[in-house]
Biopython code that builds the backbone (N, CA, C, O; Angstrom):
import numpy as np
from Bio.PDB.StructureBuilder import StructureBuilder

atoms = [
    (1, "PRO", "N", (2.804, -9.058, 22.809)),
    (1, "PRO", "CA", (1.499, -9.208, 22.164)),
    (1, "PRO", "C", (1.098, -7.967, 21.366)),
    (1, "PRO", "O", (1.662, -6.884, 21.521)),
    (2, "PHE", "N", (0.125, -8.170, 20.528)),
    (2, "PHE", "CA", (-0.342, -7.111, 19.636)),
    (2, "PHE", "C", (-0.794, -5.871, 20.400)),
    (2, "PHE", "O", (-0.471, -4.750, 20.007)),
    (3, "VAL", "N", (-1.535, -6.060, 21.480)),
    (3, "VAL", "CA", (-2.054, -4.918, 22.245)),
    (3, "VAL", "C", (-0.911, -4.089, 22.814)),
    (3, "VAL", "O", (-0.990, -2.860, 22.831)),
    (4, "GLU", "N", (0.139, -4.735, 23.274)),
    (4, "GLU", "CA", (1.288, -3.995, 23.791)),
    (4, "GLU", "C", (1.972, -3.204, 22.680)),
    (4, "GLU", "O", (2.457, -2.096, 22.908)),
    (5, "THR", "N", (2.009, -3.771, 21.488)),
    (5, "THR", "CA", (2.594, -3.073, 20.344)),
    (5, "THR", "C", (1.806, -1.808, 20.048)),
    (5, "THR", "O", (2.389, -0.752, 19.803)),
    (6, "LEU", "N", (0.484, -1.913, 20.071)),
    (6, "LEU", "CA", (-0.351, -0.728, 19.845)),
    (6, "LEU", "C", (-0.130, 0.307, 20.934)),
    (6, "LEU", "O", (-0.048, 1.504, 20.657)),
    (7, "GLY", "N", (-0.036, -0.151, 22.156)),
    (7, "GLY", "CA", (0.152, 0.749, 23.284)),
    (7, "GLY", "C", (1.471, 1.494, 23.236)),
    (7, "GLY", "O", (1.581, 2.588, 23.788)),
    (8, "SER", "N", (2.463, 0.927, 22.593)),
    (8, "SER", "CA", (3.768, 1.580, 22.513)),
    (8, "SER", "C", (3.827, 2.634, 21.412)),
    (8, "SER", "O", (4.859, 3.274, 21.208)),
    (9, "GLY", "N", (2.710, 2.809, 20.705)),
    (9, "GLY", "CA", (2.650, 3.849, 19.687)),
    (9, "GLY", "C", (3.071, 3.409, 18.306)),
    (9, "GLY", "O", (3.334, 4.247, 17.444)),
    (10, "ALA", "N", (3.141, 2.114, 18.079)),
    (10, "ALA", "CA", (3.510, 1.621, 16.751)),
    (10, "ALA", "C", (2.468, 2.044, 15.723)),
    (10, "ALA", "O", (1.269, 2.068, 16.002)),
    (11, "LYS", "N", (2.946, 2.374, 14.545)),
    (11, "LYS", "CA", (2.053, 2.772, 13.457)),
    (11, "LYS", "C", (2.215, 1.769, 12.326)),
    (11, "LYS", "O", (3.332, 1.427, 11.936)),
    (12, "PHE", "N", (1.097, 1.308, 11.809)),
    (12, "PHE", "CA", (1.138, 0.263, 10.803)),
    (12, "PHE", "C", (0.860, 0.768, 9.394)),
    (12, "PHE", "O", (1.403, 0.222, 8.433)),
    (13, "VAL", "N", (0.049, 1.770, 9.249)),
    (13, "VAL", "CA", (-0.288, 2.327, 7.939)),
    (13, "VAL", "C", (-0.310, 3.847, 8.056)),
    (13, "VAL", "O", (-0.442, 4.382, 9.157)),
    (14, "PRO", "N", (-0.182, 4.543, 6.933)),
    (14, "PRO", "CA", (-0.237, 6.007, 6.989)),
    (14, "PRO", "C", (-1.559, 6.506, 7.570)),
    (14, "PRO", "O", (-2.623, 5.955, 7.289)),
    (15, "ALA", "N", (-1.474, 7.541, 8.372)),
    (15, "ALA", "CA", (-2.671, 8.146, 8.956)),
    (15, "ALA", "C", (-3.271, 9.095, 7.929)),
    (15, "ALA", "O", (-3.169, 10.314, 8.059)),
    (16, "SER", "N", (-3.889, 8.531, 6.922)),
    (16, "SER", "CA", (-4.462, 9.313, 5.832)),
    (16, "SER", "C", (-5.758, 8.672, 5.375)),
    (16, "SER", "O", (-5.860, 7.446, 5.327)),
    (17, "PRO", "N", (-6.749, 9.485, 5.039)),
    (17, "PRO", "CA", (-7.989, 8.925, 4.504)),
    (17, "PRO", "C", (-7.756, 8.148, 3.210)),
    (17, "PRO", "O", (-8.555, 7.285, 2.846)),
    (18, "ALA", "N", (-6.672, 8.452, 2.524)),
    (18, "ALA", "CA", (-6.372, 7.767, 1.264)),
    (18, "ALA", "C", (-6.048, 6.299, 1.486)),
    (18, "ALA", "O", (-6.217, 5.480, 0.583)),
    (19, "TRP", "N", (-5.581, 5.961, 2.687)),
    (19, "TRP", "CA", (-5.170, 4.579, 2.904)),
    (19, "TRP", "C", (-6.338, 3.610, 2.748)),
    (19, "TRP", "O", (-6.147, 2.489, 2.277)),
    (20, "GLY", "N", (-7.531, 4.019, 3.129)),
    (20, "GLY", "CA", (-8.707, 3.165, 2.937)),
    (20, "GLY", "C", (-8.936, 2.860, 1.468)),
    (20, "GLY", "O", (-9.263, 1.730, 1.104)),
    (21, "GLN", "N", (-8.762, 3.866, 0.627)),
    (21, "GLN", "CA", (-8.918, 3.676, -0.819)),
    (21, "GLN", "C", (-7.814, 2.766, -1.361)),
    (21, "GLN", "O", (-8.079, 1.885, -2.178)),
    (22, "ILE", "N", (-6.598, 2.977, -0.912)),
    (22, "ILE", "CA", (-5.475, 2.156, -1.362)),
    (22, "ILE", "C", (-5.694, 0.704, -0.953)),
    (22, "ILE", "O", (-5.493, -0.213, -1.750)),
    (23, "ASP", "N", (-6.103, 0.507, 0.285)),
    (23, "ASP", "CA", (-6.333, -0.844, 0.788)),
    (23, "ASP", "C", (-7.477, -1.521, 0.037)),
    (23, "ASP", "O", (-7.368, -2.684, -0.350)),
    (24, "ALA", "N", (-8.568, -0.795, -0.166)),
    (24, "ALA", "CA", (-9.726, -1.363, -0.863)),
    (24, "ALA", "C", (-9.429, -1.650, -2.331)),
    (24, "ALA", "O", (-10.032, -2.546, -2.923)),
    (25, "SER", "N", (-8.513, -0.902, -2.913)),
    (25, "SER", "CA", (-8.166, -1.096, -4.324)),
    (25, "SER", "C", (-7.202, -2.260, -4.541)),
    (25, "SER", "O", (-6.886, -2.610, -5.678)),
    (26, "LEU", "N", (-6.743, -2.850, -3.450)),
    (26, "LEU", "CA", (-5.834, -4.005, -3.518)),
    (26, "LEU", "C", (-4.545, -3.700, -4.288)),
    (26, "LEU", "O", (-4.020, -4.552, -5.005)),
    (27, "ILE", "N", (-4.049, -2.478, -4.127)),
    (27, "ILE", "CA", (-2.851, -2.069, -4.855)),
    (27, "ILE", "C", (-1.642, -2.929, -4.479)),
    (27, "ILE", "O", (-0.935, -3.425, -5.357)),
    (28, "LEU", "N", (-1.407, -3.104, -3.189)),
    (28, "LEU", "CA", (-0.230, -3.875, -2.782)),
    (28, "LEU", "C", (-0.369, -5.368, -3.092)),
    (28, "LEU", "O", (0.574, -5.957, -3.621)),
    (29, "PRO", "N", (-1.507, -6.003, -2.783)),
    (29, "PRO", "CA", (-1.626, -7.415, -3.174)),
    (29, "PRO", "C", (-1.477, -7.624, -4.682)),
    (29, "PRO", "O", (-0.897, -8.617, -5.122)),
    (30, "THR", "N", (-2.000, -6.686, -5.465)),
    (30, "THR", "CA", (-1.862, -6.791, -6.922)),
    (30, "THR", "C", (-0.394, -6.701, -7.323)),
    (30, "THR", "O", (0.071, -7.457, -8.176)),
    (31, "MET", "N", (0.330, -5.775, -6.705)),
    (31, "MET", "CA", (1.754, -5.640, -7.000)),
    (31, "MET", "C", (2.489, -6.950, -6.707)),
    (31, "MET", "O", (3.282, -7.418, -7.524)),
    (32, "PHE", "N", (2.224, -7.536, -5.542)),
    (32, "PHE", "CA", (2.887, -8.794, -5.188)),
    (32, "PHE", "C", (2.536, -9.903, -6.175)),
    (32, "PHE", "O", (3.405, -10.683, -6.565)),
    (33, "GLN", "N", (1.281, -9.977, -6.578)),
    (33, "GLN", "CA", (0.856, -11.006, -7.538)),
    (33, "GLN", "C", (1.544, -10.821, -8.884)),
    (33, "GLN", "O", (1.945, -11.797, -9.518)),
    (34, "GLU", "N", (1.682, -9.573, -9.320)),
    (34, "GLU", "CA", (2.346, -9.305, -10.598)),
    (34, "GLU", "C", (3.804, -9.748, -10.565)),
    (34, "GLU", "O", (4.326, -10.273, -11.548)),
    (35, "ILE", "N", (4.455, -9.531, -9.425)),
    (35, "ILE", "CA", (5.861, -9.914, -9.290)),
    (35, "ILE", "C", (6.003, -11.434, -9.233)),
    (35, "ILE", "O", (6.810, -12.018, -9.956)),
    (36, "VAL", "N", (5.218, -12.063, -8.373)),
    (36, "VAL", "CA", (5.334, -13.513, -8.183)),
    (36, "VAL", "C", (4.966, -14.281, -9.447)),
    (36, "VAL", "O", (5.570, -15.309, -9.755)),
    (37, "SER", "N", (3.976, -13.778, -10.175)),
    (37, "SER", "CA", (3.540, -14.471, -11.392)),
    (37, "SER", "C", (4.494, -14.246, -12.561)),
    (37, "SER", "O", (4.446, -14.969, -13.557)),
    (38, "GLY", "N", (5.363, -13.241, -12.438)),
    (38, "GLY", "CA", (6.287, -12.933, -13.516)),
    (38, "GLY", "C", (5.711, -11.994, -14.565)),
    (38, "GLY", "O", (6.367, -11.712, -15.568)),
    (39, "ARG", "N", (4.484, -11.504, -14.344)),
    (39, "ARG", "CA", (3.894, -10.572, -15.314)),
    (39, "ARG", "C", (4.675, -9.268, -15.379)),
    (39, "ARG", "O", (4.767, -8.643, -16.436)),
    (40, "LYS", "N", (5.242, -8.857, -14.236)),
    (40, "LYS", "CA", (6.052, -7.639, -14.189)),
    (40, "LYS", "C", (7.262, -7.908, -13.311)),
    (40, "LYS", "O", (7.219, -8.742, -12.407)),
    (41, "ASP", "N", (8.356, -7.180, -13.594)),
    (41, "ASP", "CA", (9.498, -7.289, -12.694)),
    (41, "ASP", "C", (9.253, -6.366, -11.497)),
    (41, "ASP", "O", (8.304, -5.582, -11.487)),
    (42, "VAL", "N", (10.115, -6.469, -10.500)),
    (42, "VAL", "CA", (9.919, -5.713, -9.264)),
    (42, "VAL", "C", (9.876, -4.216, -9.533)),
    (42, "VAL", "O", (9.024, -3.515, -8.988)),
    (43, "ALA", "N", (10.776, -3.721, -10.359)),
    (43, "ALA", "CA", (10.838, -2.284, -10.633)),
    (43, "ALA", "C", (9.544, -1.779, -11.262)),
    (43, "ALA", "O", (9.014, -0.753, -10.835)),
    (44, "LYS", "N", (9.033, -2.470, -12.255)),
    (44, "LYS", "CA", (7.822, -2.030, -12.953)),
    (44, "LYS", "C", (6.599, -2.148, -12.048)),
    (44, "LYS", "O", (5.786, -1.226, -11.985)),
    (45, "ALA", "N", (6.465, -3.274, -11.349)),
    (45, "ALA", "CA", (5.300, -3.474, -10.484)),
    (45, "ALA", "C", (5.282, -2.457, -9.347)),
    (45, "ALA", "O", (4.230, -1.904, -9.026)),
    (46, "SER", "N", (6.440, -2.209, -8.736)),
    (46, "SER", "CA", (6.476, -1.253, -7.630)),
    (46, "SER", "C", (6.287, 0.176, -8.121)),
    (46, "SER", "O", (5.678, 0.988, -7.424)),
    (47, "ASP", "N", (6.792, 0.497, -9.299)),
    (47, "ASP", "CA", (6.584, 1.827, -9.869)),
    (47, "ASP", "C", (5.103, 2.066, -10.160)),
    (47, "ASP", "O", (4.571, 3.134, -9.858)),
    (48, "ASP", "N", (4.444, 1.074, -10.744)),
    (48, "ASP", "CA", (3.008, 1.199, -11.028)),
    (48, "ASP", "C", (2.207, 1.356, -9.737)),
    (48, "ASP", "O", (1.289, 2.173, -9.668)),
    (49, "ALA", "N", (2.554, 0.574, -8.717)),
    (49, "ALA", "CA", (1.850, 0.662, -7.435)),
    (49, "ALA", "C", (2.083, 2.028, -6.788)),
    (49, "ALA", "O", (1.157, 2.623, -6.238)),
    (50, "ALA", "N", (3.312, 2.518, -6.854)),
    (50, "ALA", "CA", (3.626, 3.825, -6.270)),
    (50, "ALA", "C", (2.832, 4.933, -6.945)),
    (50, "ALA", "O", (2.350, 5.847, -6.276)),
    (51, "LYS", "N", (2.694, 4.861, -8.251)),
    (51, "LYS", "CA", (1.916, 5.875, -8.973)),
    (51, "LYS", "C", (0.458, 5.854, -8.535)),
    (51, "LYS", "O", (-0.154, 6.907, -8.357)),
    (52, "LYS", "N", (-0.101, 4.661, -8.359)),
    (52, "LYS", "CA", (-1.495, 4.549, -7.913)),
    (52, "LYS", "C", (-1.653, 5.084, -6.491)),
    (52, "LYS", "O", (-2.636, 5.759, -6.185)),
    (53, "MET", "N", (-0.686, 4.781, -5.623)),
    (53, "MET", "CA", (-0.761, 5.279, -4.247)),
    (53, "MET", "C", (-0.580, 6.790, -4.212)),
    (53, "MET", "O", (-1.291, 7.478, -3.479)),
    (54, "ASP", "N", (0.357, 7.317, -4.989)),
    (54, "ASP", "CA", (0.548, 8.768, -5.054)),
    (54, "ASP", "C", (-0.732, 9.464, -5.492)),
    (54, "ASP", "O", (-1.101, 10.501, -4.939)),
    (55, "ALA", "N", (-1.409, 8.897, -6.485)),
    (55, "ALA", "CA", (-2.662, 9.483, -6.969)),
    (55, "ALA", "C", (-3.718, 9.476, -5.872)),
    (55, "ALA", "O", (-4.451, 10.452, -5.713)),
    (56, "ALA", "N", (-3.801, 8.392, -5.119)),
    (56, "ALA", "CA", (-4.789, 8.308, -4.040)),
    (56, "ALA", "C", (-4.485, 9.322, -2.945)),
    (56, "ALA", "O", (-5.398, 9.975, -2.439)),
    (57, "PHE", "N", (-3.206, 9.463, -2.570)),
    (57, "PHE", "CA", (-2.842, 10.442, -1.547)),
    (57, "PHE", "C", (-3.101, 11.866, -2.033)),
    (57, "PHE", "O", (-3.553, 12.707, -1.256)),
    (58, "THR", "N", (-2.826, 12.142, -3.289)),
    (58, "THR", "CA", (-3.068, 13.471, -3.853)),
    (58, "THR", "C", (-4.557, 13.787, -3.859)),
    (58, "THR", "O", (-4.972, 14.887, -3.495)),
    (59, "GLU", "N", (-5.346, 12.817, -4.272)),
    (59, "GLU", "CA", (-6.796, 13.007, -4.331)),
    (59, "GLU", "C", (-7.382, 13.260, -2.942)),
    (59, "GLU", "O", (-8.318, 14.046, -2.793)),
    (60, "ALA", "N", (-6.831, 12.596, -1.933)),
    (60, "ALA", "CA", (-7.339, 12.744, -0.568)),
    (60, "ALA", "C", (-6.909, 14.067, 0.056)),
    (60, "ALA", "O", (-7.481, 14.512, 1.051)),
    (61, "GLY", "N", (-5.889, 14.692, -0.545)),
    (61, "GLY", "CA", (-5.433, 15.986, -0.050)),
    (61, "GLY", "C", (-4.465, 15.829, 1.033)),
    (61, "GLY", "O", (-3.974, 16.821, 1.571)),
]
sb = StructureBuilder()
sb.init_structure("model")
sb.init_model(0)
sb.init_chain("A")
sb.init_seg("    ")
for serial, (resi, resn, name, xyz) in enumerate(atoms, 1):
    if name == "N":
        sb.init_residue(resn, " ", resi, " ")
    sb.init_atom(name, np.array(xyz, "f"), 0.0, 1.0, " ", f" {name:<3s}", serial, name[0])
structure = sb.get_structure()
């Protein structure tokens, strides 16, 4: 169960204040939508998402 997973020390997201900004900005869902819709290929969509996440982590320090 989920509670046992938490108890074993599993980590689901980076322990960074930036993750809240990344999550709220819908960076990953947007990346998936761009790929599935064909607007961008995997390389371009993931590169764009990585740049946005890098900026958020840098800004958060």
